[in-house]
Each structure stands twice: as structure tokens, then as C-alpha cells.
C-alpha positions as CSV (number, residue, x, y, z in Angstrom):
1,M,3.3,18.7,-24.7
2,K,3.6,15.1,-23.6
3,N,0.6,12.8,-24.2
4,N,-0.7,10.3,-21.7
5,R,1.2,7.3,-23.0
6,Q,4.5,9.2,-23.0
7,I,3.9,10.1,-19.3
8,A,3.1,6.5,-18.5
9,F,6.2,5.3,-20.4
10,E,8.5,7.7,-18.5
11,A,6.9,6.6,-15.2
12,L,7.4,3.0,-15.9
13,C,11.0,3.6,-16.9
14,K,11.7,5.2,-13.5
15,I,9.9,2.4,-11.6
16,F,11.7,-0.5,-13.4
17,K,15.1,1.2,-13.9
18,D,15.5,3.0,-10.6
19,S,13.4,0.6,-8.4
20,S,11.2,3.7,-7.5
21,Y,7.9,3.4,-5.7
22,S,5.0,3.6,-8.1
23,T,3.0,5.9,-5.8
24,I,5.8,8.5,-5.5
25,V,6.6,8.4,-9.3
26,L,3.0,8.9,-10.2
27,D,2.4,11.6,-7.7
28,N,5.3,13.6,-9.2
29,M,4.5,13.0,-12.8
30,L,0.7,13.7,-12.5
31,K,1.2,17.2,-11.1
32,S,1.2,18.6,-14.6
33,V,-1.9,16.6,-15.7
34,L,-5.1,18.6,-15.0
35,S,-7.8,16.4,-16.5
36,P,-9.1,13.8,-14.0
37,R,-9.8,11.4,-17.0
38,D,-6.2,11.7,-18.2
39,R,-4.9,11.1,-14.7
40,A,-7.1,8.1,-14.3
41,F,-5.9,6.6,-17.6
42,I,-2.2,7.2,-16.9
43,S,-2.5,5.7,-13.4
44,A,-4.4,2.6,-14.6
45,L,-1.9,2.0,-17.4
46,V,1.1,2.3,-15.1
47,Y,-0.3,0.3,-12.2
48,G,-1.6,-2.3,-14.7
49,V,1.7,-2.9,-16.3
50,V,3.5,-3.1,-13.0
51,E,0.9,-5.5,-11.6
52,R,0.8,-7.7,-14.7
53,K,4.5,-7.5,-15.7
54,I,5.2,-11.3,-15.4
55,T,2.1,-12.2,-17.4
56,L,2.8,-9.5,-20.0
57,D,6.4,-10.6,-20.5
58,Y,5.2,-14.2,-20.8
59,I,3.0,-13.2,-23.7
60,I,5.7,-11.0,-25.3
61,D,8.2,-13.8,-25.2
62,K,5.7,-16.1,-27.1
63,F,5.8,-13.7,-30.0
64,T,9.5,-12.6,-30.1
65,Q,12.6,-14.6,-31.1
66,S,15.0,-12.7,-28.9
67,S,14.6,-10.6,-25.7
68,P,13.8,-7.0,-26.4
69,K,15.9,-4.2,-24.9
70,P,14.4,-2.7,-21.7
71,K,12.7,0.3,-23.1
72,V,11.3,-1.6,-26.1
73,R,10.0,-4.2,-23.6
74,I,8.2,-1.5,-21.6
75,I,6.5,-0.3,-24.8
76,L,5.5,-3.8,-25.7
77,E,4.2,-4.3,-22.1
78,M,2.1,-1.2,-22.4
79,G,0.8,-2.4,-25.8
80,I,-0.1,-5.9,-24.6
81,Y,-1.7,-4.6,-21.4
82,Q,-4.0,-2.3,-23.5
83,L,-4.8,-5.2,-25.9
84,Y,-5.5,-7.8,-23.2
85,Y,-6.8,-5.8,-20.2
86,C,-8.4,-2.6,-21.5
87,D,-11.7,-3.3,-23.2
88,K,-12.4,0.3,-24.1
89,I,-9.2,0.8,-26.1
90,P,-9.5,-0.3,-29.8
91,S,-6.8,-2.8,-30.8
92,M,-5.8,-0.5,-33.7
93,A,-5.2,2.4,-31.3
94,A,-3.1,0.2,-28.9
95,V,-0.9,-0.9,-31.7
96,S,-0.5,2.4,-33.5
97,E,0.1,4.4,-30.4
98,S,2.8,1.9,-29.3
99,V,4.6,2.4,-32.6
100,E,4.4,6.2,-32.3
101,L,5.7,5.9,-28.8
102,A,8.8,4.1,-30.0
103,K,9.4,6.7,-32.7
104,K,9.1,9.6,-30.2
105,N,11.7,8.0,-27.9
106,S,14.4,7.4,-30.5
107,L,13.4,3.7,-30.8
108,G,12.1,4.0,-34.4
109,Y,14.4,1.2,-35.5
110,Y,12.2,-1.2,-33.5
111,S,8.9,0.2,-34.6
112,K,8.3,-2.6,-37.3
113,M,9.1,-5.3,-34.7
114,I,6.7,-3.6,-32.2
115,N,4.0,-3.4,-34.8
116,A,4.4,-7.1,-35.8
117,V,4.5,-8.4,-32.2
118,L,1.4,-6.5,-31.1
119,R,-0.6,-7.4,-34.2
120,N,0.4,-11.1,-33.9
121,A,-0.4,-11.1,-30.1
122,D,-3.8,-9.5,-30.9
123,R,-4.7,-12.0,-33.7
124,N,-3.5,-15.0,-31.8
125,R,-4.7,-14.3,-28.3
126,I,-3.3,-16.4,-25.4
127,E,-5.7,-17.4,-22.7
128,I,-3.7,-17.4,-19.5
129,S,-4.5,-20.3,-17.1
130,L,-2.8,-22.0,-14.2
131,S,-1.3,-24.5,-16.6
132,D,1.0,-21.7,-17.7
133,G,2.4,-21.5,-14.2
134,E,1.3,-19.9,-10.9
135,D,3.8,-17.1,-11.4
136,V,2.3,-16.3,-14.8
137,Y,-1.3,-16.7,-13.8
138,Y,-1.1,-14.5,-10.7
139,S,1.7,-12.4,-12.1
140,C,3.7,-12.9,-8.9
141,P,7.3,-14.2,-8.7
142,Q,7.4,-17.9,-7.9
143,H,10.0,-17.4,-5.1
144,L,7.5,-15.2,-3.3
145,I,4.6,-17.6,-3.8
146,N,6.8,-20.4,-2.4
147,M,7.8,-18.3,0.6
148,L,4.1,-17.5,1.4
149,K,3.0,-21.1,1.0
150,K,5.7,-22.4,3.3
151,A,4.6,-19.9,5.9
152,Y,0.8,-20.0,5.6
153,G,-0.1,-23.1,3.6
154,E,-1.0,-23.7,0.0
155,E,-4.8,-23.4,0.4
156,C,-4.5,-20.1,2.3
157,V,-2.2,-18.5,-0.1
158,E,-4.2,-19.5,-3.2
159,S,-7.3,-17.9,-1.6
160,F,-5.7,-14.5,-1.3
161,L,-3.4,-14.4,-4.4
162,P,-6.3,-13.2,-6.6
163,A,-6.6,-10.1,-4.4
164,I,-3.0,-8.9,-5.0
165,N,-3.8,-7.6,-8.5
166,G,-6.4,-5.0,-9.5
167,K,-7.5,-1.8,-7.8
168,A,-7.4,-1.8,-4.1
169,P,-10.6,-0.7,-2.3
170,I,-10.6,2.8,-0.7
171,F,-12.1,3.1,2.8
172,A,-13.1,6.4,4.4
173,K,-12.7,6.2,8.2
174,P,-15.4,8.5,9.7
175,N,-14.1,11.2,12.1
176,T,-16.1,10.0,15.1
177,L,-15.6,13.4,16.8
178,Y,-18.3,14.6,14.4
179,V,-20.0,11.8,12.5
180,D,-20.5,8.1,12.4
181,E,-20.4,5.9,9.3
182,N,-24.1,6.4,8.5
183,E,-23.8,10.2,8.7
184,L,-20.6,10.1,6.6
185,L,-22.2,8.0,3.9
186,Y,-25.1,10.5,3.8
187,E,-22.7,13.4,3.4
188,L,-20.9,11.6,0.6
189,N,-24.2,10.6,-1.1
190,C,-25.1,14.3,-1.1
191,E,-22.0,14.9,-3.2
192,R,-23.2,12.1,-5.6
193,I,-20.4,9.8,-4.3
194,D,-21.4,6.1,-4.2
195,G,-20.3,4.2,-1.1
196,E,-21.3,1.4,1.2
197,I,-20.7,0.7,4.9
198,V,-18.1,-1.9,5.7
199,N,-17.0,-2.5,9.3
200,N,-17.8,1.0,10.5
201,S,-16.0,2.6,7.6
202,V,-17.4,3.7,4.2
203,K,-16.0,1.9,1.1
204,I,-15.9,4.5,-1.7
205,N,-17.0,3.1,-5.0
206,S,-16.9,6.2,-7.1
207,H,-13.9,7.4,-9.1
208,I,-13.2,10.7,-7.5
209,N,-10.5,13.0,-6.3
210,I,-11.1,12.5,-2.6
211,A,-9.2,15.6,-1.5
212,E,-11.6,17.8,-3.5
213,T,-14.7,16.6,-1.7
214,K,-16.5,18.8,0.8
215,A,-16.6,16.0,3.3
216,Y,-12.9,15.6,3.2
217,K,-12.2,19.3,3.3
218,N,-14.5,19.6,6.3
219,G,-12.6,17.0,8.2
220,L,-15.3,14.3,8.3
221,F,-13.0,11.4,7.4
222,H,-9.5,10.3,6.6
223,I,-8.5,7.4,4.3
224,Q,-7.5,4.3,6.2
225,D,-7.5,0.6,5.3
226,L,-9.7,-1.7,7.3
227,S,-6.8,-3.7,8.7
228,S,-5.0,-0.6,9.8
229,T,-8.1,0.7,11.5
230,E,-8.6,-2.7,13.3
231,C,-5.0,-2.5,14.6
232,A,-5.4,1.1,15.9
233,N,-8.6,0.1,17.7
234,A,-7.0,-2.9,19.3
235,L,-4.7,-0.5,21.3
236,N,-7.8,0.4,23.2
237,A,-6.5,3.8,24.2
238,Q,-8.7,5.6,26.7
239,Q,-9.5,9.3,27.5
240,G,-6.7,11.1,29.3
241,E,-4.0,8.5,28.5
242,T,-0.6,9.2,27.0
243,V,0.0,7.3,23.8
244,I,3.2,7.1,21.7
245,D,2.9,6.3,18.0
246,F,6.3,5.3,16.7
247,C,6.9,5.5,12.9
248,S,3.6,7.4,12.7
249,A,3.5,9.0,9.3
250,P,1.2,9.5,7.4
251,G,-0.7,9.4,10.7
252,G,-3.9,7.4,10.0
253,K,-3.6,5.2,13.1
254,A,-2.8,8.2,15.2
255,F,-6.0,9.9,14.0
256,T,-8.1,6.8,14.8
257,I,-6.5,6.5,18.2
258,A,-7.1,10.2,19.0
259,Q,-10.8,9.9,17.9
260,G,-11.2,6.8,20.1
261,M,-9.9,8.9,23.0
262,H,-12.5,11.6,22.3
263,N,-9.6,14.0,21.7
264,K,-8.7,13.9,25.4
265,G,-5.2,13.0,26.4
266,T,-2.0,13.0,24.4
267,V,-1.0,11.2,21.3
268,L,2.6,11.7,20.6
269,A,3.2,11.0,16.9
270,L,6.9,10.3,16.1
271,D,8.7,10.1,12.7
272,L,12.3,10.4,11.5
273,Y,11.5,13.2,9.0
274,E,10.2,16.6,9.7
275,H,8.3,16.9,6.3
276,R,6.4,13.8,7.2
277,L,5.5,15.2,10.6
278,R,4.1,18.4,8.9
279,L,1.7,16.2,6.9
280,I,0.4,14.7,10.2
281,E,0.0,18.1,11.7
282,E,-1.9,19.4,8.6
283,S,-4.2,16.4,8.6
284,A,-4.8,16.6,12.3
285,Q,-5.8,20.3,11.9
286,R,-8.2,19.4,9.1
287,L,-9.8,16.7,11.3
288,G,-10.1,19.1,14.3
289,I,-7.8,16.9,16.4
290,T,-5.9,18.8,19.0
291,C,-4.5,16.1,21.2
292,I,-1.8,15.0,18.7
293,K,1.7,16.3,19.2
294,T,4.5,15.6,16.8
295,M,8.2,15.0,17.4
296,A,11.2,14.0,15.2
297,N,12.6,10.8,16.5
298,D,14.9,7.9,15.4
299,A,12.9,4.8,16.5
300,T,16.1,2.7,16.7
301,G,17.6,4.7,19.5
302,I,16.7,5.8,23.0
303,N,15.3,9.3,23.4
304,P,15.4,10.7,26.9
305,E,12.9,13.4,26.0
306,L,10.1,10.9,25.5
307,P,7.6,10.4,28.3
308,M,6.4,7.1,29.8
309,A,3.2,6.0,28.0
310,D,0.0,4.1,28.9
311,K,-0.2,2.7,25.4
312,I,2.3,2.4,22.5
313,L,1.9,1.7,18.8
314,C,4.9,0.3,17.1
315,D,4.1,0.0,13.4
316,V,7.6,-0.8,12.0
317,P,9.1,-0.5,8.5
318,C,8.6,-3.8,6.7
319,S,8.8,-5.6,3.4
320,G,5.2,-4.7,2.6
321,F,4.0,-8.0,1.2
322,G,0.5,-7.3,2.6
323,I,0.0,-4.2,0.4
324,I,1.2,-5.4,-3.0
325,R,-2.0,-4.3,-4.6
326,R,-1.2,-0.7,-3.5
327,K,2.5,-0.8,-4.4
328,P,2.7,-3.7,-6.9
329,E,6.5,-3.2,-7.5
330,I,7.0,-4.6,-4.0
331,K,6.5,-8.2,-5.2
332,Y,9.6,-8.0,-7.4
333,K,11.9,-7.4,-4.4
334,N,14.9,-9.7,-4.0
335,L,14.2,-11.6,-0.8
336,D,17.8,-11.2,0.2
337,S,17.2,-7.5,0.3
338,I,14.9,-7.8,3.3
339,K,17.0,-10.3,5.4
340,N,18.1,-7.5,7.8
341,L,14.6,-6.2,8.5
342,P,13.8,-8.4,11.5
343,E,16.9,-7.2,13.3
344,I,15.8,-3.5,12.8
345,Q,12.2,-4.3,13.7
346,L,13.3,-6.0,16.9
347,S,15.5,-3.0,17.8
348,I,12.5,-0.7,17.3
349,L,10.2,-2.8,19.4
350,S,12.8,-3.2,22.2
351,N,13.4,0.5,22.3
352,A,9.7,1.4,22.2
353,S,9.0,-0.9,25.1
354,T,11.2,1.0,27.5
355,Y,8.7,3.8,27.5
356,L,5.7,1.6,28.5
357,K,4.3,1.9,32.0
358,E,3.6,-1.1,34.1
359,G,0.3,-2.6,33.1
360,G,0.5,-0.7,29.8
361,R,-0.2,-2.1,26.3
362,I,2.1,-2.0,23.3
363,I,1.1,-3.2,19.8
364,Y,3.7,-4.4,17.3
365,S,2.4,-4.3,13.7
366,T,3.5,-4.6,10.1
367,C,1.7,-4.5,6.7
368,T,3.5,-7.6,5.6
369,L,2.9,-11.4,5.4
370,N,6.2,-12.8,6.5
371,K,6.6,-14.7,9.7
372,K,10.2,-13.7,10.0
373,E,9.1,-10.1,10.4
374,N,6.0,-10.9,12.4
375,E,5.7,-13.8,14.8
376,N,9.5,-14.4,14.9
377,V,10.2,-10.8,16.0
378,V,7.5,-10.9,18.7
379,N,8.8,-14.2,20.0
380,S,12.4,-12.9,20.1
381,F,11.2,-9.9,22.0
382,L,9.3,-11.9,24.6
383,N,12.2,-14.4,25.0
384,N,14.4,-11.4,25.9
385,N,11.9,-9.6,28.1
386,S,10.2,-11.7,30.8
387,S,8.3,-8.7,32.1
388,F,6.1,-8.6,29.0
389,S,3.3,-11.0,28.0
390,L,1.6,-11.7,24.7
391,I,-2.2,-11.0,25.0
392,D,-3.2,-11.7,21.4
393,S,-1.9,-11.7,17.8
394,K,-3.6,-11.6,14.5
395,T,-2.6,-12.1,10.8
396,I,-5.0,-10.6,8.3
397,F,-4.9,-11.8,4.8
398,P,-5.8,-9.5,1.9
399,S,-9.2,-10.0,0.3
400,V,-10.8,-8.5,-2.9
401,N,-13.3,-6.2,-1.0
402,G,-11.6,-6.2,2.4
403,G,-8.5,-5.0,4.1
404,D,-4.9,-5.4,3.2
405,G,-2.5,-8.0,4.5
406,F,-1.5,-7.1,8.0
407,F,-0.1,-8.5,11.3
408,F,-0.4,-7.1,14.8
409,A,0.5,-8.5,18.3
410,I,-0.9,-7.1,21.5
411,I,1.7,-7.1,24.3
412,E,1.3,-6.0,27.9
413,R,3.9,-5.0,30.5
414,N,3.3,-7.0,33.7
415,K,2.4,-5.1,36.8
């Protein structure tokens, strides 16, 4: 049977070698782990190594004469992370378990080197500071830091960089068809779950399996970040209206919109993949929402089956630089790999706008901090469509106890 560190090692190999999303890899690998404590340890170790990789590699390179091969480096990263960031793990255990991990994975030849590097790194601890470089201190690639500073200014970026590492806050959005935030907090407290009210949602402070709580099973809330909730509310959908939610899965914004409409009207949730639509349908049923209908749809093309809508939400695929703390591997993206995104995003917004009634409102949104994907796309759309006007736009920067990085623009079709 695989131990926790072996599972974490295999997960990290997949993430770094195959450029897989950490959330997907962990979801698959934790299916066989029954203990909540073990699941928490594995998750913390995997996310911690991915988040702190640049810092960990900086420390490793201080104690090695040549660059270790990839799998050996991952074992060293795991060991250094436990030594430097896990107070409850004894140094002896972090070192010995790393050596055993090498032996179990046919890397026994490197076990003496791993032992020496980790012991040396433990005895001669390096205190990381800004003098070691911004990229090392924040464990963020310098090219991404430079891009953000150029777009938003040095002072602004330095204020939110501390928020990109560490555990992201979890917010329970109350199902307003049944409860408000005070009633939801009471129900959670009854289950001995600690929380606090933040912007009409409940920030969950306890380490729990949310899906196993009575309040979740009874449909009293869904999980949604504060920034995403603010975007959905900005659509200002009313009872009896027809709303189209393009790129809807996993459906959080559609649920918030439907609740704001008091479950009266139609929210058409669209996504390219049928299995993602089924997830929306299951969650809507759990929440007791009946006004949400789903349909498979390619957002980049025209679909004659779609109705004209009073309101449209256009939350497009993006680079995701606003949610790095939830998917830390995003920050290692090659910036050249996202150059074509604005063209796709503009295509989706342009197609979506054709279904908007006169006087209707459309929101264009992303979970990224990149003006090329945000303001520039909106400006290109408005320059090409004189019958639409910008009402407002907002860039939300990530904060330690607040929402994720986000952008949305409110656009209306002129009467």
C-alpha cells in the first residue's frame, strides 16, 4: 500500500512532467485515501511544493554542486518544504522519509546525496528575503511579476503578491431561496464548523469535507469565491427574465443568478461538455433550483437554437492569473502559450452579444489579471460594435482573506 509521501511524489511528477492541473491530479489520486488527516497532509504537501517551487529550488541549488535529475529534485523539494514550512514534522522524519522515498522509486543511487543535502539545508538554514530576488521571495516567475507590474504598477502588485501563496479562503454562498448568511452560519455552527460572515457569504475556517456536511447536503449553500459572487450579482437579473450563462460550468454564477431571480424565469447554462453540464444539473437539484436549464454549446460559434436574452454572462476561458493560489501551477505558464487567448475571448463575447435584446445587459468576465485579456478585449469589442456601451468595469486584486483576482465589464445594448 502506498504511503502518503509516495502518493504526493507521484502527484507532483504528473503535475510537473505532464503540466497537469493540481486540482485534477489530486482529485484522482485521493480517491483511494480514506483518512481525512492523510488527505489533508497529501494535499498540503503537493500544493506547498508547487506554490514554493522557485524558493525550494533556490535553496536546493545552494547545497548541490550540479542540477539534480527531475525526480530527484522533486524528492528534494518535498524534503526542503517539510523542513522549512512544516513545523509539526520533525527534521529527522523529513530527511529519513525522503531517503526512503528515493529507494522505493529506484533512485537509491542518489539516497546519500539526498540525505547530505537535506541535513546540510537543515543545519544551515537560509532565511529568504527580498534581497534574494522577488521571484525567490514570492516564489513567482520574474517574467510574470514584470508583466503584472507593467500593467498595474509596482506598488499595487507588491500589495497582492503575498496573497498568491498559501491556502485560499473558502466561502459558502448562502442559498437565499432558503437562508441568509446569518442563518447559514448558525446551521454550520450547529455542526461545530467555525465560520464568519464576509460580504453576505460565510468564510469557512474549519478544516472539513464540505460535501459531507448536513448544510451542504440540504442545499443551504454552494461554494463560490467573493469576486465571482460580486460578478454574478452585477448582472442584476430580475424575476421572469431570460438569462444565458456562457461557459457556465461548474455553475456557481448560474446558481447565484437564479437565487437572485427568486427561481423565477430561465437561466440557460451552456457548456461545451455534457459531463460538466451534468454536474450543474446535480448541484441545481441539490439547491432546489428549478429555473436552470442546460444545453451543450460551443461558445465560439453561432447557435440558432439559443433564444434572445435579457441578460448574458460571458465568463470566458482565460490564463487564470487571478486564481494562482487555487491552481499554483498556473504561474509557471509560458506567456507565449496564452498569446492567442484574447482572439478567442473576443470571438466568444462577439457571438454571445448577438443573443442580447435591446436594452439588455451583458457581462464579460475573467479570473485573470492581464489587461490584454480584460480591458483590451472589451475595448476591441466596443470599437467593433457601436450599438453597445460600457456601463462599468472592475478589476479585483487577490487579498489574503478576500476574493480572488477577477475582472468584469458591464456592457449594455443600446435601445
